[in-house]
TIDOSE-488630 format. One line per field, with one value per residue (C-alpha): x, y, z. Coordinates in Angstrom, 3 decimals. Example, Ala and Ser with C-alpha at 12.3 -4.5 7.8 and 13.67 -1.06 7.14 Angstrom:
BEGIN
px	[12.300|13.670]
py	[-4.500|-1.060]
pz	[7.800|7.140]
***
This chain:
BEGIN
px	[0.838|-2.512|-3.793|-3.857|-7.086|-7.408|-10.922|-11.868|-15.510|-16.676|-19.637|-22.498|-23.277|-20.963|-23.912|-26.086|-28.636|-27.325|-29.446|-33.108|-34.614|-36.220|-34.169|-35.480|-33.954|-34.743|-33.698|-31.810|-28.560|-25.478|-23.502|-20.032|-20.649|-17.079|-13.539|-11.429|-7.784|-6.117|-2.362|-0.073|-2.232|0.102|0.527|-0.990|-3.506|-7.214|-8.649|-12.023|-12.885|-15.934|-17.753|-18.988|-15.504|-14.304|-17.073|-18.603|-22.319|-23.189|-25.933|-23.631|-24.722|-22.021|-18.225|-15.977|-12.225|-9.436|-5.663|-3.789|-6.971|-9.236|-12.043|-13.916|-17.085|-19.547|-20.889|-21.876|-21.274|-17.701|-15.576|-13.561|-10.740|-7.454|-4.209|-1.644|1.762|4.703|6.415|9.124|7.369|4.301|1.061|-2.210|-5.872|-9.106|-12.676|-15.876|-18.621|-22.262|-25.256|-28.239|-27.464|-24.565|-21.001|-18.001|-14.340|-11.766|-8.018|-5.570|-1.770|-0.335|3.070|5.900|7.292|10.524|11.442|13.722|15.239|18.564|18.109|20.625|21.800|22.842|24.863|22.425|25.296|25.961|23.282|21.830|23.541|21.464|23.000|22.177|19.901|21.713|20.962|21.502|21.396|21.450|19.167|16.126|12.559|12.354|16.152|17.030|20.711|20.671|24.310|23.876|26.498|25.794|26.461|26.195|26.050|25.084|22.708|24.258|27.759|30.477|33.617|34.214|37.334|35.835|38.178|40.469|38.309|34.850|33.639|30.620|29.531|26.659|25.474|23.333|21.818|23.179|24.887|27.545|29.618|29.360|30.890|33.244|32.115|35.240|37.094|34.890|34.095|35.936|35.744|34.841|36.193|34.089|30.855|32.188|30.398|31.312|30.655|30.727|31.051|28.815|31.519|32.316|28.630|28.459|31.400|29.552|26.393|28.380|29.405|25.890|23.064|19.537|18.045|17.530|20.434|21.337|23.690|25.634|27.527|29.840|31.205|33.721|36.491|40.099|39.978|36.671|35.050|32.317|30.679|27.402|26.053|23.396|21.535|19.237|17.583|18.806|18.262|19.474|16.434|16.540|13.234|10.451|7.135|4.385|1.010|-2.561|-5.997|-7.737|-11.181|-11.598|-11.446|-8.133|-9.435|-7.996|-10.337|-10.818|-13.490|-11.225|-9.048|-7.882|-8.437|-5.525|-3.672|-1.761|1.605|2.794|6.250|5.979|9.625|10.993|7.877|7.715|4.286|3.407|0.394|-0.009|-2.800|-4.577|-4.679|-7.461|-6.208|-6.076|-2.278|-0.026|3.665|5.970|9.601|12.554|10.922|12.971|13.259|10.504|7.127|4.361|0.619|-1.084|-4.627|-7.218|-8.382|-12.124|-14.055|-17.136|-15.122|-11.967|-9.054|-11.156|-9.368|-5.837|-2.878|0.533|3.865|7.656|10.177|13.436|16.946|18.416|15.103|15.113|11.679|8.641|5.117|2.099|-1.530|-4.419|-7.835|-11.028|-13.823|-17.429|-20.089|-18.277|-20.055|-17.057|-17.480|-14.961|-16.304|-17.749|-20.835|-18.738|-16.417|-19.336|-20.413|-17.193|-16.882|-14.398|-11.640|-11.945|-10.331|-9.872|-10.000|-10.284|-7.281|-5.375|-3.205|0.476|3.939|6.815|10.285|13.876|15.376|16.533|14.280|15.744|17.647|15.524|15.146|15.793|12.863|12.530|9.157|8.914|8.723|5.992|2.310|-0.765|-2.812|-5.315|-8.577|-11.297|-14.005|-17.403|-19.449|-21.679|-25.169|-28.265|-26.934|-23.206|-20.641|-16.896|-14.559|-11.072|-7.993|-4.712|-1.570|0.633|2.063|5.124|4.351|0.803|-1.716|-4.975|-8.116|-11.820|-14.656|-16.934|-20.631|-23.076|-26.653|-27.898|-31.693|-34.094|-34.730|-31.206|-29.888|-26.139|-23.398|-20.435|-17.212|-14.136|-10.885|-8.092|-4.616|-2.815|0.721|3.220|6.088|6.541|8.023|10.911|14.263|15.131|17.588|16.193|12.786|12.667|12.985|10.065|7.613|4.085|1.502|-2.148|-5.041|-8.761|-11.414|-15.049|-17.265|-20.890|-21.181|-22.107|-19.631|-16.816|-13.691|-12.696|-9.602|-5.992|-2.931|0.628|3.453|3.646|7.211|5.806|3.586|6.460|6.404|2.829|1.645|-1.820|-3.780|-7.373|-9.696|-13.397|-16.024|-19.721|-21.528|-25.017|-27.002|-30.534|-30.989|-29.754|-31.896|-35.080|-36.928|-34.528|-31.651|-28.027|-25.356|-21.809|-18.899|-15.114|-12.240|-9.644|-6.231|-2.787|0.489|3.162|6.294|9.700|8.845|5.932|6.600|4.798|1.409|-0.576|-4.371|-6.605|-10.212|-13.234|-16.232|-19.599|-22.405|-25.854|-26.470|-23.513|-23.356|-22.925|-26.086|-26.176|-23.108|-23.677|-20.026|-18.445|-14.992|-12.199|-8.642|-6.809|-3.460|-1.652|1.535|2.857|4.568|7.410|6.681|8.085|10.208|9.768|11.352|8.895|11.642|11.200|13.219|12.892]
py	[6.066|7.758|9.717|13.389|15.117|18.872|20.202|23.801|24.798|27.786|29.333|30.647|30.432|31.777|33.207|35.864|38.386|41.775|44.814|44.552|43.592|40.202|37.451|35.035|31.523|28.272|26.262|26.366|28.314|26.048|26.447|25.428|23.537|22.725|22.027|19.125|18.242|14.870|14.474|11.455|9.163|6.624|5.746|2.501|2.385|1.658|4.454|4.327|7.390|8.132|11.185|11.898|11.951|14.190|16.656|16.103|15.489|11.869|11.924|12.993|11.605|12.607|12.853|14.250|13.560|15.492|15.608|12.380|10.363|9.510|7.492|7.651|6.243|7.258|4.162|3.091|6.607|6.525|8.230|5.525|5.927|4.336|6.266|6.035|4.416|6.162|8.569|9.605|12.936|13.979|14.009|15.815|15.125|17.061|15.880|17.841|16.209|17.162|16.551|18.094|21.802|21.618|21.288|20.302|20.218|17.642|17.856|14.959|14.921|11.570|11.303|9.584|6.756|6.594|10.138|10.111|13.589|14.147|15.894|18.561|18.888|22.473|23.648|25.600|27.800|29.100|31.778|32.506|29.587|27.034|24.160|24.084|21.356|18.196|16.842|13.085|11.514|7.783|6.252|4.279|4.649|4.959|5.435|1.902|1.548|-0.225|-0.144|2.956|5.740|7.975|11.717|14.121|17.873|20.719|23.071|26.485|25.421|25.283|26.813|24.884|22.728|19.648|16.946|16.321|16.359|15.278|11.834|9.577|6.226|3.723|2.283|-0.693|-1.862|-0.264|2.392|-0.105|1.333|-0.982|1.139|4.149|6.078|8.219|5.045|4.843|8.401|10.993|14.799|17.127|20.658|22.257|21.919|20.632|17.322|13.754|10.784|7.019|5.077|2.178|-0.483|1.104|1.088|-2.585|-3.293|-1.444|-3.462|-6.698|-5.931|-5.139|-7.525|-6.797|-4.280|-0.669|1.614|5.150|7.081|9.849|12.558|15.243|17.827|20.312|22.661|22.058|24.967|23.756|27.133|25.730|22.374|20.515|17.269|15.190|12.011|9.925|6.522|4.124|0.444|-2.594|-4.595|-7.425|-9.203|-9.086|-9.898|-11.108|-12.489|-13.399|-13.040|-16.421|-17.737|-20.407|-23.005|-21.676|-19.841|-16.402|-13.565|-11.719|-9.187|-6.694|-5.324|-1.823|-2.262|-1.831|-3.988|-2.339|-3.595|-2.713|-3.718|-3.588|-3.015|-1.262|0.940|0.099|1.121|0.520|0.082|-2.202|-2.426|-5.695|-6.824|-8.703|-12.013|-10.803|-10.571|-7.855|-7.207|-5.114|-4.431|-3.964|-5.401|-5.397|-8.369|-7.894|-9.144|-7.800|-7.297|-7.370|-5.982|-5.553|-1.944|-2.406|0.490|-1.643|-4.276|-2.494|-4.744|-7.911|-9.441|-9.535|-11.825|-11.667|-13.286|-12.865|-12.002|-13.676|-12.358|-13.571|-13.886|-12.632|-13.969|-14.357|-15.425|-14.740|-15.769|-14.082|-15.701|-13.670|-15.353|-15.384|-13.114|-9.802|-8.720|-9.690|-11.983|-14.755|-17.171|-19.299|-20.275|-21.609|-23.391|-24.996|-26.673|-28.645|-31.855|-31.493|-34.064|-36.483|-35.063|-31.612|-28.585|-24.845|-22.928|-20.955|-17.877|-18.725|-17.445|-19.206|-17.745|-18.640|-17.078|-19.088|-19.299|-18.371|-21.022|-23.348|-22.678|-25.132|-24.602|-27.262|-28.939|-27.553|-24.066|-24.967|-25.295|-26.177|-23.385|-21.800|-23.721|-22.321|-20.185|-21.790|-22.694|-20.208|-19.560|-17.772|-14.447|-15.029|-16.037|-16.693|-16.383|-17.708|-18.958|-20.431|-20.240|-23.286|-24.169|-22.242|-19.249|-20.491|-17.718|-18.889|-16.783|-17.010|-14.841|-13.092|-13.442|-12.504|-11.267|-8.807|-9.234|-6.323|-4.647|-5.240|-2.270|-2.992|-5.396|-6.347|-6.927|-8.557|-8.876|-11.071|-12.028|-14.825|-15.937|-18.427|-16.480|-14.591|-17.819|-17.728|-16.120|-12.825|-14.590|-14.733|-13.575|-10.913|-13.709|-15.658|-12.897|-14.122|-11.741|-11.170|-9.086|-8.589|-6.432|-6.064|-4.335|-3.220|-1.807|1.870|4.630|2.251|1.175|-2.039|-3.062|-3.658|-5.714|-6.213|-8.528|-10.420|-9.322|-5.834|-7.019|-6.537|-10.069|-9.953|-12.684|-11.178|-8.285|-7.925|-5.163|-4.585|-2.261|-1.754|-0.429|1.068|-0.407|0.567|2.962|0.474|-2.421|-0.439|-2.088|-4.647|-6.968|-5.828|-7.945|-7.870|-9.165|-9.126|-11.511|-12.751|-14.057|-15.067|-16.358|-18.403|-16.907|-18.576|-21.973|-24.071|-23.549|-21.391|-20.727|-17.484|-17.208|-14.313|-14.200|-11.927|-12.594|-10.945|-10.883|-9.322|-6.688|-5.358|-6.065|-2.319|-1.567|2.069|2.802|3.916|4.515|2.861|4.171|1.621|2.135|-0.285|-1.539|-1.813|-3.754|-0.837|0.802|2.521|6.248|8.643|11.560|15.092|14.034|11.126|8.587|5.705|4.810|2.420]
pz	[11.484|11.808|8.857|9.655|8.704|8.796|8.282|7.741|7.525|5.548|7.341|5.223|1.561|-1.088|-3.008|-1.334|-2.557|-3.581|-2.687|-1.593|-4.924|-5.534|-7.214|-9.795|-9.604|-11.376|-8.325|-5.005|-5.039|-4.849|-1.628|-0.523|2.716|3.701|2.665|3.881|3.371|3.821|4.018|3.737|1.622|0.028|-3.650|-4.997|-2.166|-1.860|0.276|2.087|4.157|6.280|4.939|8.448|9.944|7.132|7.946|4.513|3.873|4.708|2.057|-0.774|-4.137|-6.617|-6.605|-9.336|-8.950|-10.646|-10.572|-9.815|-9.106|-12.029|-10.432|-7.139|-5.606|-2.887|-1.142|2.385|3.682|2.384|-0.214|-1.972|-4.463|-5.474|-5.842|-8.681|-8.419|-6.794|-9.204|-6.748|-6.151|-4.173|-6.176|-5.526|-6.163|-5.657|-5.208|-5.696|-3.648|-4.144|-1.932|-3.700|-4.115|-1.632|-2.904|-0.779|-1.695|-0.634|-1.285|-1.003|-0.952|-2.077|-0.433|-2.284|-0.170|-2.190|-3.319|-6.348|-6.066|-4.344|-1.021|-0.008|3.585|4.244|7.238|9.413|10.649|7.140|6.993|3.607|1.849|-0.017|-1.926|-5.634|-6.966|-7.996|-11.472|-11.807|-15.274|-16.005|-13.365|-14.464|-13.243|-9.452|-9.315|-10.396|-11.301|-14.680|-15.748|-17.872|-17.458|-14.462|-14.227|-11.263|-11.845|-9.549|-11.322|-12.065|-10.965|-13.612|-12.089|-8.881|-8.673|-7.043|-8.271|-5.297|-2.161|-3.339|-2.383|-2.637|-1.311|-1.346|1.958|2.860|6.124|9.301|7.126|6.036|3.177|0.162|-2.634|-2.703|-5.772|-6.174|-7.186|-10.267|-11.358|-13.416|-13.117|-15.971|-15.232|-17.970|-15.965|-12.608|-13.108|-12.196|-14.487|-14.035|-17.307|-18.292|-17.682|-14.307|-13.360|-14.251|-11.926|-9.168|-9.778|-9.714|-6.128|-4.910|-4.027|-5.157|-2.795|-1.781|-0.843|0.147|-2.115|-0.349|-2.264|-0.904|-3.355|-1.959|-3.135|-1.960|0.484|1.928|1.294|-0.977|-0.590|-0.765|0.725|-0.995|-0.149|-2.348|-2.570|-5.278|-5.903|-7.772|-8.843|-11.375|-10.733|-13.287|-11.622|-13.945|-13.064|-13.926|-12.416|-12.369|-11.552|-8.891|-11.684|-12.985|-16.045|-16.919|-15.963|-19.240|-18.238|-16.438|-19.254|-18.385|-14.646|-12.229|-9.736|-6.878|-5.585|-2.079|-0.784|2.995|3.960|0.865|0.567|-3.136|-4.460|-8.102|-10.385|-13.411|-15.996|-16.734|-20.352|-22.118|-20.679|-17.091|-17.246|-15.773|-15.096|-12.900|-13.792|-11.411|-8.298|-5.080|-2.696|-0.113|1.082|-1.149|-1.058|-4.465|-4.654|-7.389|-7.545|-6.954|-5.424|-4.748|-2.848|-1.634|-0.601|-0.965|-3.983|-2.619|-2.033|-0.373|-1.234|-0.896|-3.596|-2.618|-3.111|-6.370|-8.179|-11.766|-12.738|-10.498|-11.434|-9.224|-9.607|-7.792|-7.624|-8.069|-6.092|-7.311|-5.874|-6.391|-9.555|-11.712|-14.694|-14.008|-16.589|-13.808|-15.823|-18.686|-16.286|-14.461|-17.674|-17.799|-15.855|-13.016|-12.740|-9.813|-6.698|-8.212|-5.925|-6.257|-7.551|-4.924|-5.241|-5.583|-6.433|-8.213|-8.666|-9.466|-6.337|-3.342|-0.318|3.094|5.066|7.163|10.848|13.658|15.986|18.705|19.028|22.550|21.071|18.630|19.277|17.320|15.782|18.095|18.425|16.167|17.669|18.366|15.338|13.580|14.889|13.658|14.931|14.510|11.864|12.065|9.062|9.807|7.915|9.120|6.949|7.475|4.035|2.887|0.638|-0.043|0.629|2.163|2.114|2.826|1.594|4.058|3.242|6.006|5.942|8.546|8.843|8.564|11.889|13.266|15.201|15.323|14.277|16.429|14.441|15.968|14.022|15.396|14.199|16.079|15.219|16.536|14.951|18.222|19.602|17.120|17.811|16.183|13.854|10.313|11.547|8.847|6.252|7.727|8.511|7.871|6.420|7.307|6.045|6.406|4.751|5.820|3.233|3.379|6.879|6.818|7.530|8.489|6.621|8.390|6.465|7.501|6.575|7.736|8.761|12.020|12.787|13.285|16.143|18.632|20.018|21.291|18.937|18.851|17.355|18.507|17.340|17.740|16.279|16.993|13.927|13.942|11.025|12.078|9.169|6.556|7.891|8.511|5.627|4.157|4.944|4.666|2.965|4.389|2.296|2.430|3.022|5.505|4.470|5.682|4.202|5.984|4.422|4.156|5.673|6.906|10.610|13.174|11.538|11.504|11.792|10.715|11.943|11.532|13.769|13.063|15.634|15.454|18.124|20.073|23.764|24.275|22.317|23.438|21.361|17.805|17.052|14.049|14.813|14.834|15.965|13.661|14.874|11.566|11.141|9.119|12.088|10.224|10.256|7.671|8.739|7.458|4.179|3.723|4.302|6.682|9.694|12.617]
***
């Protein structure tokens, strides 16, 4: 889904001289140059936005965030910030951006991907009627069903006789009814509420797998004159995900205490934030089965330190490690580690995940339907570099750092991003359990946020994503070289069949040298679009 940007310019300065007398000023009068608004930013997300495309001053030198966002950075012609975890409600943030005496304002709405409030569905033919708000007590954070007693009560309603005809149910995939709630609840006529006891809730949980569900509630009087329909997201999640940031030698990264890591569940739309402790450790509670991207919140190198992994059904404990490579301005203890003598045959530590859940069943894919990974692109040259990884081992993320120098005097850089997968050869059966992940991030090019990630089963059978951008760097390389960094990564999820390759190719001077555009239409694998209620459908 494309991000919708609405920009409104305010013409003229807010401060003007009054009367015809002379004014005495100590400096230029501050002016409000423009106001921009961005909708549908997601929680737990690294955001990089072109100041030029927002209509904000490209030479801005100071940004002050407020509201839900606490830190922001102006760099490479971009406004960068990270958003908080999903609270179940929309959140808002404001930015004051200054360029000399000019001040601009920028407003962001951070849309909840898993709203926690119960949504009422009113009959449009019943003019003037609006269902009362539904108060639900007993759910955990993010509407996790924990086994605690559950109570439903319509606000302001205490005299309706709802006992006989009211009903409720929990549905799973394809709207299949998994639980009939009226078999477990009791009615309290004093406040017209329904309650499910702790033991009854435990029986309900025993019948449900780990996962995300819809809870539907219909409260109605015997004569049908008064009634209300509600719908809400709930989940059963038993997995505790813990992890550590490690150096390439396997040492805990201890220099990032207080920094954040962002968790993104691709299918469930789970988005959460955890804080690193002094040992580089973090934890997330009540994690749903899904494929996840985990990213270090780093405004200087957005989406570069990242990994991807599955959480399988039945897992109660999962442990993930994420490696911080050198060269990103982060103290990883590399100097101390280098002083130790490496064991013979030792190799760099790689990101990984271990868990107690059962992996998906193996697939029977005939050799005739398999093929070797695509041949690598030609070797690097003086004016060209290729950064490519191929994920072939099961659940073992592979990544490669991007490190490329653009010499002084270069006018443009051609960037090509490619994802190739053999998963398109597999049948639809169990494909969602073996959906490989990919990601890339290119940092340092001016006015361009070249970063994307996704799952290969959202590529609609094409087996290929190919994107290209031509970026004008003449201003940045007028007197000095320009350093480009970033990463490419991929994970073969569920088995070791049908590999996936992610590639970024950088070339000095675009073939279409007349173009100075740095715009890139990124084909993201995140194709599920939210409806008006911010819920996702196919």
